[in-house]
C-alpha positions in Angstrom: 33.4 175.4 65.8 36.5 173.2 65.2 35.9 169.3 65.4 38.3 167.2 67.4 40.7 165.0 65.5 43.7 162.8 66.2 47.2 164.3 65.6 48.1 164.1 61.9 44.6 163.3 60.8 42.8 165.8 58.5 40.7 168.5 60.4 37.4 169.6 59.5 35.6 172.6 60.9 32.2 174.1 60.7 33.4 176.7 58.5 34.8 173.9 56.4 38.4 175.4 56.7 41.6 173.3 56.9 44.1 172.7 59.7 44.2 176.4 60.8 40.8 176.0 62.0 41.3 172.8 63.6 42.1 171.6 67.3 44.9 169.0 67.6 45.3 167.7 71.1 48.5 165.8 72.0 48.2 162.2 73.2 49.7 162.0 76.6 53.2 160.6 76.7 53.1 159.9 80.6 56.2 160.8 82.6 58.8 160.6 79.8 57.6 157.2 78.5 57.9 156.4 74.9 55.0 157.4 72.6 54.0 153.6 72.3 51.6 152.4 69.6 50.3 155.1 67.2 47.1 156.8 68.1 44.3 156.0 66.0 41.1 158.3 65.5 38.8 159.6 63.1 37.4 163.1 62.9 33.9 163.8 64.4 31.5 166.4 63.2 29.0 166.7 60.3 29.4 164.0 57.6 31.6 162.0 59.7 30.8 158.6 61.7 31.8 158.4 65.3 34.8 155.9 65.8 36.9 154.8 68.6 39.5 157.3 69.6 42.3 155.8 71.6 44.1 157.9 74.3 44.9 158.7 76.6 44.6 162.5 75.7 46.1 165.4 77.6 44.3 168.9 77.3 46.4 171.7 79.0 44.8 175.1 79.8 45.4 177.7 82.6 42.9 178.2 85.4 43.3 181.1 87.7 43.1 180.9 91.4 40.3 183.1 92.8 42.3 183.4 96.1 40.5 184.0 99.4 41.4 183.9 103.2 40.3 181.8 106.3 40.1 182.3 109.9 39.6 179.4 112.2 39.6 179.7 115.9 36.9 179.9 118.8 35.4 183.3 119.7 32.1 183.4 121.7 29.6 186.0 122.8 26.4 185.7 125.1 23.1 187.3 124.8 19.6 186.4 126.0 21.3 183.6 127.8 22.6 181.7 124.7 26.3 181.5 123.7 27.2 181.5 120.1 30.6 180.5 119.2 32.1 181.5 115.7 34.3 178.7 114.6 35.4 179.8 111.1 35.3 182.7 108.6 36.1 182.0 105.1 36.2 185.0 102.4 36.7 184.8 98.6 35.9 187.0 96.0 32.6 185.3 95.4 31.4 184.5 98.8 31.6 184.9 102.6 30.8 181.7 104.7 30.9 181.3 108.7 30.5 178.3 110.9 28.7 178.8 114.1 27.5 176.7 117.2 25.3 177.8 120.1 24.1 176.8 123.4 22.3 177.8 126.4 19.0 177.3 128.5 16.7 179.0 126.1 17.5 176.5 123.5 17.3 173.1 125.3 13.5 172.7 124.7 14.0 172.5 121.0 17.7 171.7 119.9 15.9 169.2 117.4 14.4 172.4 115.8 16.0 173.9 112.8 17.5 177.0 113.9 18.5 180.0 111.6 20.7 182.9 112.3 20.2 186.3 110.6 22.7 189.1 110.7 25.5 190.8 108.7 29.3 190.9 108.2 31.4 193.9 107.7 34.8 194.6 106.3 36.5 197.9 105.5 33.3 199.8 105.8 31.4 197.3 103.5 28.4 195.5 105.1 27.5 192.0 103.7 24.0 190.7 104.4 24.0 187.1 105.2 21.5 184.1 105.1 21.4 181.2 107.3 22.6 178.0 105.7 22.3 174.5 106.8 21.8 173.7 110.7 22.2 170.6 112.4 21.4 170.4 116.3 23.4 173.3 117.7 25.6 174.0 114.5 25.0 176.2 111.8 26.3 178.0 108.9 25.9 181.6 107.6 26.9 183.0 104.4 26.4 185.7 101.6 27.5 186.9 98.2 29.4 188.4 96.7 32.6 188.0 98.8 35.6 190.4 98.8 38.8 190.7 96.5 40.7 192.0 99.5 39.7 189.9 102.5 42.6 190.6 104.8 42.1 192.5 108.0 39.5 192.9 110.5 35.9 191.5 110.0 32.8 192.0 112.2 30.2 189.3 112.3 26.9 190.2 113.9 24.2 187.7 114.6 20.9 189.7 115.3 18.7 186.6 116.2 18.3 182.9 116.3 14.9 181.8 114.8 13.4 178.4 115.2 10.6 176.7 113.2 9.8 173.7 115.1 8.0 170.8 113.7 4.4 170.1 114.6 2.6 172.0 116.1 4.4 175.0 114.6 5.4 177.6 117.0 8.0 179.9 116.1 10.9 180.9 118.6 13.0 183.9 118.1 15.9 184.7 120.7 17.3 188.2 120.2 20.8 189.2 120.2 23.2 190.7 119.3 26.1 188.5 119.2 29.2 190.5 118.0 32.4 188.9 116.9 35.7 190.5 115.5 38.2 188.6 113.7 41.4 189.3 111.6 41.8 187.4 108.2 45.5 187.1 107.3 46.9 188.2 103.9 
């Protein structure tokens, strides 16, 4: 493992090698400004005492963009007297997330309850199970893993039921669907 030293300072490594093993970050020169006063530093690692390292320092490396696609809009479906509206669907290679909101007479007695939605999503013949995320009043989020490397095209979002676990006294309420939404994600 190399130890960090200032430019021009001797480099020590865990293997005891020389400059070929070391890491030499470059001090940031800002936007075309002169280098300014010399940067001072001492090497750090076994046998070295920590000393002040003046900067600023610039570390450059590449990160790939994982990509993804998002649909926003408003599409609704009604079942058991409850309307659920899909507001957003976001798909990346690592996850699928959707925002929903609901309304209707069967919910009026317990809008303060914590509701969870269960169901699935489907794209190109692949079904994604989803779990309910955070809920607040009549708004909620569902999501699942993994996502899709190629999210463009038609997606089906299906909510099979809404379940409430009210506070005290506990009495579970389940409202059966299904509520089905079809949306198209752009390329």
